[in-house]
MARVOTI-573597 format. One record per residue: z, y, x of N, C-alpha, C in turn. Coordinates in steps of 0.001 Angstrom, whole numbers, plus 500000, padded with zeros to 6 digits. Layout:
ZYXZYXZYX
...
! end
This chain:
016411809855162566016473810064161317017993810286160939
018204811296159802019426811511159455019955810744158498
021447810577158290021920809550157708021601810000155968
021425811415155869020816811728154338019958811184153726
020151811031152351018986810207151590018018811173151064
017007810927150650016256811709149991016377811591148478
016153813002148001016365813179146467015510814097146294
014465814281145144013672814797144868014038816439144523
015353816289143993015757817707143578016258818583144541
016671818040145581017344818952146484016160819814147415
015135819276147627014237820255148239013988820633149574
014977819468150453015502819759151807014362818542152220
014204817591151556013690816250152599012368816124151877
011156815617152498009936815541152551009887813923151758
008956813348151938008764811903151753009228811247152907
009149812061154120009505811473155304010610811411155729
011625812019154905013194812382155173013520814048155892
014637814179156540014746815080157104013891815651158006
013153816627158225012351816612159202012994817826160413
013623818443159892014438819367161010015065818602161958
015121819018163451016020818391164461017398818555164071
018094817802164681019527817637164065020025817516163059
021431817025162866021905816941161410022305818176160782
022844818098159466022869819326158319024266820006159192
025239819288159721026066819503160414025851820329161392
025260819957162434024851820604163608023790821910163287
023407821922162298022219822945162233023347824135161232
024455823619160433025321824739159929026170825084161216
026572824317162047027760824870162929026504825754164212
025418825789164499024291826514165244024058828038164339
023906827884163013023851828858162411025240829684162315
026514829237162171027588829674162259027652830804163515
027296829655164780027538830166165944026200831260166273
025476831624165409024613832673165712025498834012165163
025866833538163939026726834940162952027477834937163629
028347834115164692029464834671165347029121835517166525
028223835044167049027228835935168221026859837527167764
026632837537166703026075838713166171027193839619165914
028245839323165211029490839789165289029979840315166344
030042839310167624030613839524168860029830840834169493
028117840585169364027443841624169963027675842849169047
027813842967167962028374844338167041029778844806167895
030828843809167867032221844540168138032046844909169630
031372844367170604031490844762172009030619846034172108
029569846428171094029171847500171217029915848600170853
030948848615169861031652849601169519033085849467170452
033376848355171103034001848368172056033699849316173517
032529849210173738031742850209174530031505851513174346
031421851824172952031304853270172620032885853631172594
033629852938172340035146853656172503035048853878173873
034805853073174967035265853119176341034504854519177039
033357854723176184032817856208176712033586857344175623
033869856827174580035118857819174309036239858202174752
036868857100175277038092857407176148038136857928177326
036648857963178219036570858453179508036580860097178817
035567860253178019035209861650177623036347862185177364
037467861556176740038760862179176210039507862842177282
039528861779178102040794862356179569039883863220180286
038572863193180487037920863871181380038026865682180828
037960865761179531037970867046178716039847867118179101
040582866442179025041970866688179091042410866996180524
041398866496181435041594866841182668041240868417183124
040074868343182629039720870241182465040430871166182113
040990870760180811041781871599180050043133872101181133
043761871154181688044845870875182613044354871562183827
043061871496184626043070872347185368042518874178185196
041988874443184142041970875261183657043559876266183387
044282875465182699045903875950182211046347876371183584
046303875765184792046810876064185638046206876983186540
044950877144186374044103878243187273044810879036186344
044554879224185440045357880709184523047038881114185055
047555879885185216049043880393185652048722880653186904
048181880294187882048013880536189206047800881894189400
046555882422188276045835883646188385047376884760188268
047935884248186984048960885250186423050164885562187873
050306884448188695051282884708189586050653885358190891
049293885271190780048513886407192111048395887658191577
048609887850190432048121889230189928049870890018189955
051088888676189847052129889607190095052422889792192035
051753888885192319051969889289193665051222890806194167
049819890864193426049367891881193650050304893225193204
050729892914192167051601894223191633052755894288192573
053503893455193204054449893444194301054037894094195290
052766893804195669052440894374197017052185895835196752
051699896357195642051271897816195242052581898373195269
053650897828194662054856898281194764055448898582195989
055246897908196945055473897907198234054970898699199154
053574898639198693052744899859199391053397901420199200
053831901392197859053885902631197402055325903117198091
056121902278197793057545902676198791057430902868199928
056528901976200689056614902419202083055851903976202231
054714904012201095054244905575201377055516906494200917
056213906593200209057329907350199748058234907551200875
058459906030201393059442906010202642058778907187203952
057835906948204336057475907630205258057064909407204701
056591909319203723056871910828203209057850911661203363
059316910918202883060539911451203104061119911619204226
060553910516205127061021910581206576060311911599207608
058981912198207277058538912793207693058828914225207539
059329914544206105059851915684205469061606916070206439
061843914794206342063265914820206908063147915193208485
062279914574209053062112915210210403061789916133210759
060989916776209826060213918060209947061604919086209385
062363918829208471063392919794208399064334919850209939
064482918720210551065494918659211299065206919133212673
063603919097212917063044920035213651063082921350213600
063236921718212364063076923181212334064566923534212262
065582922809211988066905923052212357067348923433214085
066871922235214548066937922496216123066335923384216760
065066923914216002064170924821216599065098926125216198
065645926163215386066299927626215246067764927794215369
068109926499216182069549926397216458070170927420217554
069303927997218236070040929052219129070362929972218130
070061930436217178070468931599216324071863931267215671
072532930106215959073711929821215144073618929040214074
072385928835213480072401927790212012072497926748212531
072263926244213720072491924527213858074172924089214675
074349923278214212075743922988214597075354921497214505
076849920811215174077122919597215609077148918629214040
077844919703213356078234919165211898076663919025211055
075980919532211456074531919360210610073651918276211515
073661917969212750073371917221213288074058915753212696
075298915749212399075782914340212213075414914203210553
075267915636210053074545915180208506073194914512208534
072525915206209384071056914431209488071018912843209766
072245912556210885071683911318211356072288910277210165
073230910838209391073805910079208130072508909940207082
071921910879206890070589910874206058069622909999206731
069235910099208040068648909075208440069033907570208125
070392907247208375071014905829208229070540905548207093
070939906280205849070670905935204484069284905801204374
068825906444204971067008906257204592066540904944205148
067194904764206239066880903121206882067692902095206352
068667902158205715069471901267204548068480901141203558
068102902175202686067541902116201463065932901580201918
065272901899202792064221900795203119064318899933203565
065568899165203989065899897977204654066000897036203221
066742897541202448067365897045200883065940896681200361
065101897687200145063765897770199356063057896177199943
062581896509201608061888895059202026062643894038201564
063685893782201860064496892564201340064470892229199782
064331892834199105063674892945197884062650892545197433
061483893016198331060152892858198239059780891179198581
060572891048199712060471889837200543061269888347199698
062082888909199047062601887702198006061913887685197170
061235888685196418060158888698195146058777887920195617
058473887879197033057488887380197456057637885957197452
058762885813198023059379884316198013059250883585196622
059789884045195729059870883640194334058616883293193860
057414884181194179056297883927193661055575882769194299
055809882592195662055451881453196582055976880172195965
057364880246195276057813879335195331057229878675193467
056735879853193110056425879359191694055001878859191726
054247879156192735052901878551193101053252877264193388
054240876944194407054292875443194720054750874534193452
055790875179192679056113874859191612054784874250190571
053957874907190422052827874722189547051925873760190433
051658873678191593051043872853192258051842871538191844
052721871083191847053648870050191876053845869471190351
053725870672189241053455870402188102052321869638188080
051088870252188216049517869647188097049712868531188728
049989868269189699049567867014190213050499865877189230
051741866339188915052742865317187946051616865083186737
051353866151186205050319866132184682049107865259185004
048237865575186338047323864677186440047701863284186358
048525862998187298049181861604187702049609861051186448
050160861534185411050356861022183996049237860715183447
048328861699183385047061861446182658046180860323182760
045924860265184328045385859310185061045961857583185083
047349857627184655048102856625184120047635856151182872
047681856976181950047205857109180545045859856492180286
045110857071181385043538856788181450043517855088181568
044057855052182841044104853642183270044506852431182151
045954852687181841046247851728180684045241851530179759
044549852636179055043619852689177780042272851559178682
041695852155179868040863851237180296041248849973180423
042306849748180952042693848183181096042464847501179840
043283848347178520042840847322177393041476847309176901
040524848108176828039314847774177003038519846888177564
039016846892179046038302845994179810038949844679179322
040260844310178664040933843378178541040169842615177119
039811843609176270038706843271174819037271842613175183
037002843404176351035362842912176759035730841768177172
036835841476178434036940839955178732036985838962177631
037674839006176558038118838259175364036671838005174790
035900839140174579034719839169173820033747838112174644
033591838237176020032810837257176547033434835873176835
034606835878176691035196834222176581034734833867175095
034877834427173992034399834075172736033028833747173059
032015834354173709030423834515173453030395832812174567
031187832518175053030829831271176116031001830355175095
032247830569174378032692829347173631031658828868172251
031014830447171921029967830236170886028610829775171344
028486830141172590026843829676173144026759828157173552
028210827438173789028360826240173906027991825173172630
027935826129171272027636824998170531026200824615170149
! end
């Protein structure tokens, strides 16, 4: 029986006294614990929702980063195709000039017996041939350097993408750790309320 005395105006006790189990303080504590548990359940639901939102945010950021670097790589690949086209055009032009030069020298040699071909004209043809070879060699070196620069750009993009993804995953880990800590604290509080 409880220590409370019956008073007809209170409406809580009957003729036989307090009929509910436990003391009024116990019942108040259990009621407060139920309210606390309900509040914890609501808070836990909000934290779980936030976890899903954080996961979606970082997934979207990762996808955007991948698209960004894919577009950058595509730009470098287009530059590489332009370089390949310029190189092929320069080679075609060189071969065409070499063919024309060879043809004119062959004509000079063929008619050399008539007095038009001399040692001087042969030295001039040798100089022209050497000049054309140096020009093609210089162009080839320029194309090689430009190709190496494009390869370096691609490697730089790979490094930047890896660094960006690493930073993104680090931020995601920090956010998720914070959420996991909150969930652990909620579980700890739930245990203390359930003990009442």
